[in-house]
C-alpha positions as CSV (number, residue, x, y, z in Angstrom):
1,M,89.5,30.8,60.8
2,V,87.2,33.1,63.5
3,E,87.5,36.9,62.8
4,D,87.9,39.0,66.0
5,P,85.8,42.0,65.5
6,K,87.9,44.4,67.4
7,W,90.9,43.1,65.4
8,E,89.4,44.0,62.0
9,L,88.0,47.2,63.3
10,A,91.5,48.3,64.7
11,I,92.7,47.3,60.6
12,M,90.1,49.0,59.1
13,Q,90.5,52.2,61.3
14,T,93.9,52.7,60.2
15,V,93.4,51.9,56.8
16,Y,90.4,54.3,56.8
17,G,92.9,57.0,58.6
18,F,95.9,56.5,56.2
19,Y,93.2,56.7,53.0
20,Q,91.5,60.0,54.7
21,K,94.8,61.6,54.7
22,L,96.2,60.5,51.3
23,L,93.0,61.6,49.9
24,R,92.9,65.0,51.5
25,D,96.5,65.7,50.5
26,C,95.7,64.9,47.0
27,V,92.5,67.4,46.5
28,Q,94.1,69.9,48.9
29,E,90.4,70.0,50.2
30,P,88.9,68.3,53.4
31,I,87.2,65.4,52.8
32,P,83.4,65.3,53.7
33,L,82.4,62.3,56.3
34,P,79.2,62.1,58.5
35,K,80.2,64.1,61.3
36,D,79.5,61.1,63.7
37,L,81.8,58.9,62.0
38,H,84.6,59.8,64.4
39,L,82.7,57.9,67.2
40,I,83.3,54.3,65.8
41,S,86.2,53.2,67.9
42,L,87.3,50.3,69.9
43,G,85.7,51.6,73.0
44,E,82.3,52.2,71.7
45,L,81.3,49.3,69.6
46,D,78.0,48.8,71.4
47,Q,77.5,52.2,72.6
48,H,77.0,54.0,69.4
49,F,76.4,51.4,66.6
50,P,74.8,47.8,66.7
51,D,77.4,46.9,63.8
52,P,80.1,49.5,63.3
53,L,81.9,47.3,61.1
54,A,79.4,47.4,58.6
55,R,79.6,51.4,58.6
56,I,83.3,51.4,58.4
57,R,83.6,48.6,55.5
58,G,81.2,50.8,53.2
59,W,83.6,54.1,53.5
60,I,86.9,51.6,53.1
61,K,85.3,50.3,49.9
62,L,84.9,53.9,48.9
63,F,88.2,54.9,49.3
64,D,89.5,51.9,48.0
65,L,88.1,52.5,44.9
66,A,89.4,56.2,45.0
67,V,93.1,55.5,46.0
68,T,94.7,54.4,42.7
69,P,97.8,52.3,43.0
70,S,100.0,55.3,41.7
71,M,98.5,57.4,44.7
72,L,99.4,54.7,47.0
73,R,102.7,54.4,45.5
74,Q,103.8,57.8,45.9
75,S,102.6,58.0,49.5
76,L,104.6,55.4,50.8
77,T,107.9,56.6,51.6
78,P,110.9,56.1,53.8
79,E,109.0,57.8,56.7
80,T,105.9,56.3,56.5
81,D,105.6,54.0,60.0
82,P,105.9,50.2,58.9
83,E,103.0,49.6,60.9
84,I,100.6,51.4,58.7
85,A,102.4,49.5,55.9
86,E,101.8,46.2,57.2
87,T,98.4,47.3,58.2
88,L,97.6,47.7,54.7
89,L,99.3,44.7,53.4
90,R,96.8,42.9,56.0
91,H,93.8,44.6,54.4
92,Y,94.7,43.6,50.8
93,A,95.2,40.4,52.0
94,R,92.0,40.0,53.7
95,K,90.2,41.2,50.2
96,K,91.9,38.9,47.9
97,A,90.8,40.5,45.3
98,S,91.9,39.0,42.0
99,T,91.6,42.7,40.0
100,E,94.7,44.2,38.5
101,V,94.1,47.4,40.5
102,D,94.0,45.5,44.0
103,R,96.8,43.3,43.0
104,D,99.3,46.6,42.2
105,K,98.5,48.1,45.7
106,T,99.4,45.0,47.5
107,D,102.8,44.6,44.8
108,F,103.6,48.2,46.3
109,V,103.0,47.6,49.9
110,A,105.2,44.6,49.9
111,T,108.0,46.0,48.1
112,F,108.0,49.0,50.4
113,L,108.2,46.8,53.3
114,Y,110.9,44.9,51.8
115,R,112.8,47.9,50.9
116,N,112.1,49.3,54.1
117,P,113.1,46.6,57.0
118,R,112.6,47.5,60.6
119,V,116.4,46.6,61.1
120,P,118.7,47.3,58.5
121,G,119.9,44.5,56.7
122,Q,117.1,42.3,58.2
123,W,116.5,40.4,55.1
124,E,120.1,39.2,54.2
125,R,120.3,37.3,57.4
126,I,120.0,33.5,57.5
127,G,116.4,31.9,57.6
128,Y,115.5,29.3,59.8
129,T,113.6,26.2,58.9
130,L,109.8,26.0,59.8
131,D,109.3,22.5,59.0
132,G,112.6,21.2,59.9
133,V,113.4,20.8,56.1
134,V,113.9,23.7,54.3
135,P,114.9,27.4,56.0
136,V,112.6,30.0,55.2
137,P,114.0,33.3,54.2
138,P,113.4,36.2,56.9
139,F,111.4,38.2,54.5
140,E,108.9,35.2,54.1
141,I,108.9,34.6,57.9
142,A,107.9,38.6,58.5
143,L,105.1,38.1,56.1
144,I,104.0,35.0,57.8
145,E,103.9,36.8,60.8
146,I,102.0,39.7,59.6
147,L,99.3,37.8,57.9
148,A,99.1,35.5,60.4
149,D,95.4,36.7,61.6
150,S,94.0,36.0,58.2
151,E,93.7,32.9,56.5
152,S,96.1,32.6,53.5
153,P,95.3,31.3,50.1
154,Q,96.3,27.8,49.5
155,L,99.4,27.4,47.2
156,L,98.9,25.0,44.4
157,E,101.6,22.8,43.3
158,D,101.6,24.6,39.7
159,Y,102.1,27.9,41.1
160,V,105.2,26.9,43.5
161,S,107.0,25.8,40.1
162,V,106.3,29.4,39.3
163,L,107.9,31.2,41.9
164,P,111.7,30.5,40.5
165,E,110.9,32.4,37.5
166,F,111.2,35.5,39.7
167,D,114.7,34.5,40.7
168,A,115.7,33.6,37.0
169,L,114.5,37.2,35.6
170,R,116.7,38.9,38.5
171,Q,119.5,37.1,37.2
172,E,118.5,37.8,33.6
173,L,118.2,41.5,34.7
174,E,121.7,41.7,35.8
175,S,123.0,41.4,32.1
176,C,121.1,44.5,30.9
177,D,123.7,47.4,31.0
178,T,121.8,50.1,29.0
179,L,118.2,51.1,28.9
180,E,117.4,49.9,25.6
181,A,118.7,46.2,26.4
182,L,116.5,46.4,29.5
183,T,113.3,47.8,27.6
184,D,113.9,45.2,24.7
185,S,114.4,42.2,27.2
186,G,110.6,42.4,28.0
187,I,111.5,41.6,31.8
188,V,109.1,43.9,33.2
189,Q,105.8,42.4,31.2
190,R,107.1,38.9,31.6
191,G,107.2,39.8,35.4
192,R,103.7,41.2,35.5
193,D,102.6,38.2,33.6
194,L,104.0,36.2,36.1
195,K,102.0,37.8,38.9
196,Q,98.7,38.0,36.9
197,A,98.8,34.5,36.3
198,L,98.9,33.6,40.1
199,G,95.7,34.6,40.7
200,V,94.6,34.7,44.3
201,C,97.6,32.9,45.3
202,F,99.6,36.1,44.8
203,Y,98.4,37.0,48.4
204,H,99.9,33.7,49.8
205,P,103.0,35.4,52.0
206,G,105.9,32.7,50.1
207,V,104.6,34.6,46.7
208,L,104.9,38.1,48.1
209,A,108.4,37.0,49.4
210,A,109.3,36.4,46.1
211,I,108.0,39.0,44.2
212,G,109.4,41.8,47.0
213,P,112.9,41.3,46.0
214,Y,112.3,40.9,42.5
215,N,110.3,44.4,42.4
216,A,112.9,45.8,44.4
217,A,115.7,44.8,41.7
218,V,113.8,45.8,39.0
219,G,113.2,49.4,40.3
220,K,116.8,49.9,41.4
221,K,118.0,48.9,37.8
222,L,115.2,50.6,35.9
223,E,116.0,54.2,38.0
224,E,120.0,53.5,37.3
225,L,119.9,53.0,33.6
226,F,117.0,55.4,33.5
227,R,119.4,58.2,34.9
228,A,122.0,57.3,32.9
229,T,120.2,57.6,29.8
230,T,118.7,60.8,30.3
231,R,122.0,62.3,31.7
232,Q,123.7,61.0,28.1
233,L,120.6,62.7,26.4
234,K,120.8,66.0,28.3
235,S,124.7,66.2,27.6
236,F,123.9,65.7,23.8
237,A,121.4,68.7,24.1
238,E,123.8,71.0,26.1
239,S,126.7,69.9,23.2
240,V,124.0,71.1,20.4
241,Q,123.4,74.2,22.2
242,R,126.9,75.2,22.6
243,E,127.7,74.2,18.9
244,G,124.9,76.9,18.1
245,G,122.2,74.4,17.3
246,D,118.5,75.2,17.3
247,V,117.5,74.1,20.0
248,N,113.8,73.4,18.6
249,S,114.8,71.3,15.9
250,A,113.1,68.2,16.0
251,V,114.8,65.2,17.5
252,E,111.9,62.7,16.5
253,G,108.5,63.8,15.8
254,K,107.1,66.5,18.5
255,V,110.5,65.9,20.4
256,T,113.2,68.7,20.1
257,V,116.5,69.2,21.7
258,Q,115.2,71.4,24.2
259,H,112.9,68.5,25.3
260,L,116.1,66.5,25.7
261,A,117.5,69.0,27.9
262,L,114.5,69.4,30.3
263,I,113.5,65.9,31.0
264,E,112.4,65.4,34.5
265,E,113.8,62.1,35.7
266,G,112.0,62.3,39.2
267,E,108.5,62.7,37.5
268,I,108.8,59.8,35.1
269,L,110.0,57.9,37.8
270,R,106.9,58.4,40.0
271,T,104.6,58.0,36.9
272,E,101.9,55.3,36.9
273,Y,103.2,51.9,35.9
274,V,101.8,51.6,32.5
275,A,102.4,55.1,31.6
276,A,106.1,55.0,32.6
277,Q,106.7,51.8,30.9
278,E,105.8,53.6,27.6
279,K,108.0,56.5,28.8
280,F,110.9,54.3,29.4
281,R,110.2,52.8,25.9
282,R,110.2,56.1,24.2
283,V,113.0,57.5,26.0
284,S,115.1,54.3,25.2
285,K,114.0,54.7,21.2
286,V,115.4,58.3,21.6
287,K,118.9,57.3,22.8
288,R,118.9,54.6,20.0
289,A,118.4,57.7,17.5
290,V,120.8,59.6,19.0
291,D,123.5,57.3,19.2
292,L,122.8,56.8,15.5
293,R,123.1,60.7,15.1
294,K,126.4,60.9,16.7
295,W,128.2,57.7,14.9
296,E,126.9,59.4,11.6
297,S,128.8,62.8,12.3
298,R,132.0,61.3,13.1
299,P,134.5,62.8,11.0
300,P,135.9,60.5,8.2
301,A,138.8,58.2,9.4
302,T,142.1,59.0,7.3
303,S,144.3,56.4,5.7
304,D,147.1,57.8,8.6
305,S,145.1,57.3,11.7
306,A,144.2,54.0,13.4
307,P,141.1,52.1,12.9
308,D,138.1,53.3,14.6
309,K,136.9,50.8,16.8
310,V,133.6,52.1,17.3
311,S,131.1,49.8,16.0
312,S,128.2,51.3,13.7
313,P,125.0,51.6,16.1
314,T,123.1,50.9,12.9
315,T,123.3,47.4,13.8
316,S,122.5,45.6,16.8
317,A,124.2,43.1,19.0
318,E,122.0,40.6,17.1
319,G,123.0,42.2,13.6
320,K,119.8,43.3,13.2
321,S,119.2,46.6,10.6
322,P,118.2,49.6,12.4
323,S,114.4,50.7,12.7
324,S,112.4,52.6,10.5
325,A,113.0,55.8,12.9
326,G,116.8,55.0,12.8
327,R,116.9,54.8,8.8
328,A,115.0,58.3,8.7
329,V,117.8,59.8,11.1
330,L,120.7,58.5,8.6
331,A,119.0,59.5,5.5
332,A,118.0,63.0,7.1
333,S,121.8,63.4,8.5
334,K,123.1,63.0,5.0
335,T,121.3,66.4,3.8
336,S,121.4,68.5,7.1
337,P,123.7,70.1,9.6
338,V,124.8,68.5,12.5
339,C,122.8,70.3,15.1
340,S,119.9,71.0,13.2
341,C,118.6,67.8,11.5
342,L,117.6,65.4,14.2
343,R,114.7,63.1,13.1
344,L,113.7,60.7,15.6
345,S,110.5,59.6,16.8
346,S,107.9,60.7,19.4
347,V,109.2,59.9,23.3
348,W,107.9,61.1,26.5
349,G,105.8,64.2,25.5
350,D,102.2,64.0,23.6
């Protein structure tokens, strides 16, 4: 496919302007640039620079190194112009880089476009056929149009069979009703492994069309379950305070009752992917231990009372024994008061 230099320059100028503003907002300082760089424009291609594309490519590469996936994700908000997001996707698709960083950036942009259609409900419409056989989903059609100016990687037959796995993971996701269940399922990591296995085929419109809805579903479920879990942990911390317990008592390792009360859901949800997953796992572990603590501190049932139908959290649905952290909590609870003896493991704090 023959590249139109003016179209390529237009893409790079949009990406350049977006990156420049993003970095300026991050460092809270002006970004030092060559004083004549602003002269590179579509109307001055031949007047000032014999090869303006080469000149601006170097700066784009530098900015690409400076902008992390986390910075990009936080900068894409519902107020972001869809045209900018579409141009970013064109830029990453043209690079076809196999690095994890570039894949994550493409991942975020494709998901942003799925979550923020130009027309509400656009992706729920019935697709139409491009080959006269199988209807193509509207989101995939939109991606094909966005990336029409660049040569898409060939989607090998071996990878075509991988795409339904994302739908299978979405269905499995629906059965997770707690953060603990979701983190134990390994769905997020399995999805990440699938993306990595796709190599440069990841940048194919059909692949991105499968990944966007999957990412949106996982993100929505994670946020929903995470917020529900933190509400319960904060409620537990408040009950400890009401009963006159020591808010500085250890909940597990370095985590105290006060830490539970001060969890910042929004900050954790905005955290970089790997760090966020670790925080989710830690919060999930604390939730388990708090549940154990609540169950162990129940008043003993009397012979006149109805049988307590609450099952012991010391055993999972699969009949597994409690973790070592859970056993430590149970052991501690037999020798210390309810409010002051909380022995769980380190969570989100360092």
